[in-house]
N, C-alpha and C positions, 0 to 999 in steps of 0.2 A: 471598523466598527462604527455604526451610526449612533447618533445621539438618541436617547430615549424620547419617545413621543408621549406627550401628556394630553389627553383628551378630557378637558374639564367641561361638565355640562353648563349650559348658560343659566343665569338666574331664572329666566323664564321657564326653562325645562324643569328646574328644581321646584319652583313654585307650583307649576302644573301638576307635578307628581305628588307633592304634598297635599294639594287640594283634592286630587283623585283619591288618595289614601284616606283622607278625612271623610269624604263623601261616602266612600265604601263602608267605613266604620259606622257612619250615621245610618246608612241603609240597613246594615245588620242590626243595629240597636233599635231601629224603628220597628222591626218585626215584633219586639217584645211589648210594644204599646198599641198594636192594632187590636181592634175588637176581634173576637173569635169569629171565623167565617168557615163554613163547611166546605166551600169550594176551593179555598186556599189553605194550605197547611201552614199553621203558625205554631210557634213554640208555646208551651204551656205558660199561662200567666204566672209571673213571678210575684212572690210575696216576701215580706220581711227584708232581711239583709240583702238578698239577691236583688230585689227590686231597687233597694237603695244603691247598691253597687252599679247596676245598669244605669240608673238615673244619674249618678255621679259621673260615670264615664260619658254619658250623653252630654252632660253640661260641660265637661272638660273638652270634649271634642268640638262642641259648638264654640266654646271660648277660644280654642286654638284656631279654628277657622276664622273667627272674628279678628283675632290678632293678625293673621296672615292678610286678610282683606283690608285691614286698617293700616298696614305698614306701607307707607307711601313709596319707600325706596324700592319695593318689589315691583311697583307699577311704573316706575320712572325708567327712562332710558339713559339717565346720566352716566351710569357705570359703563354702558356699552359705548356711549359717545366718547368717554374718556379713553377707552381702549382703542377706538377707531382713530382718535386724534393722536394717540401715542404711536399707533401703527403708521399713520400718515407721516408723522415727524421722522420716525425711523426710516421709512421709505425714502423720504427726501434727503436725509443724511447719507444713506447708502448710495443714492443716485449721485449726490455731489462727490462722494468719495470715489465712486467708479469713474465719474467724469474727470476728476483730478488725476486718477491713476492712468486713465487713457491718455490724457494730455502729457503726463510724465513719460509714458512709454513712447509717445510721438517725439518728444524732445530728445530722448536718448537714442532714437533711431535716426536723427538728422545728421548729415555729414559734418555740420559745424560743431556738433557735440563730440564726436569721436575723432575728428581730424584736427581739432584745436587750432583753427586758423589764427594768424596774427591779425591785428587791426591797425590801420594807419589812417591818418587824416590827410586828405589831399589839399593842395593849395587853394582849391575853390571852396573848401569847407565841407565837402562830402567825405565819406568814409569808404575804405575798402577793407574787406576781410580776405586774406589770401594765405595760400600755402604754396610751397615751391619757390623757384627762383623767378621772380617777376621781372628781373632785368633781361631775361632771355625770353623772346616771344615763344609761346607754346610750352614753356616749362613751369608754369604756375597756374593755379586755379584762383580766380578772383570773383568776388561778389562786391557790388557797389551799391551805396545807398546814402540817403541824407542823414541817417542816424546809424550808430553801430548795429542796432538790431536789424535795420533795413539791409545793411551790408551783409550781416550773417544770413538773413533770409535769402538774399540774392546769391550768396555763396552756395547755399543749399540748392537753389534752383540751377546753379551752374552745372551740377552733376547730371542734369537732364538736357543740357544744351549740347549741340553738335560743335565740333571743333571750330567751324567758321563763325559760329555765333558767340564764341567765348570773348570775354572782355580782355583787352590788352591796354596797358597804360604806360606812360613814360615814367620809369622808376624815379627820375629826379624830381617828380612832382609830389612825392609822398613825404610826410612828416611822421616819422615813427615816434618821436618824442614830442609831447605837447609843449607848446610855447609857454614860458613862464608868464604869469600875469604881470602887467607893468607895475613897477614900484611906485608907491604914492609917498609923497613927502608929508611928514608930520608937521603940522603947524605949531609954532612955538608961541 
């Protein structure tokens, strides 16, 4: 079941219709004030209370038309500009959300996300991300980089490398536990 659609007329359409209705009323009332003419059929001249009622209605119609014409907000595009600005902001937020959602989907589809490789620091200060037994050549998958993120990215790239292009390392060069920082002596 789809959401209901609301088609609201724009302020310009509403104003246009109101002015048309008032002008139509004025055209009808105007016939009561035209001089009698044999070539055009006109209603009989009104007298007394009927003439007062038509005159009052004519005055009210003109006053209503004047109020519409004097109302600056009807002729301004501020409301439309606010709606467009809100729509633009919503579009930008939706775009950012979809971009983040796409990035999230890309992250969870990476081998480093679902294989959960271990990370180790090599003696030269670089990092490796690996799975398997890296002590036996060909039994592990390794990614290498200057930072843990770079190692994870290279690990992901390793899934596209041929066997002869895979990285192998000397397992004795890894540090799986970070070295503790040197102790400093407190001055007394």
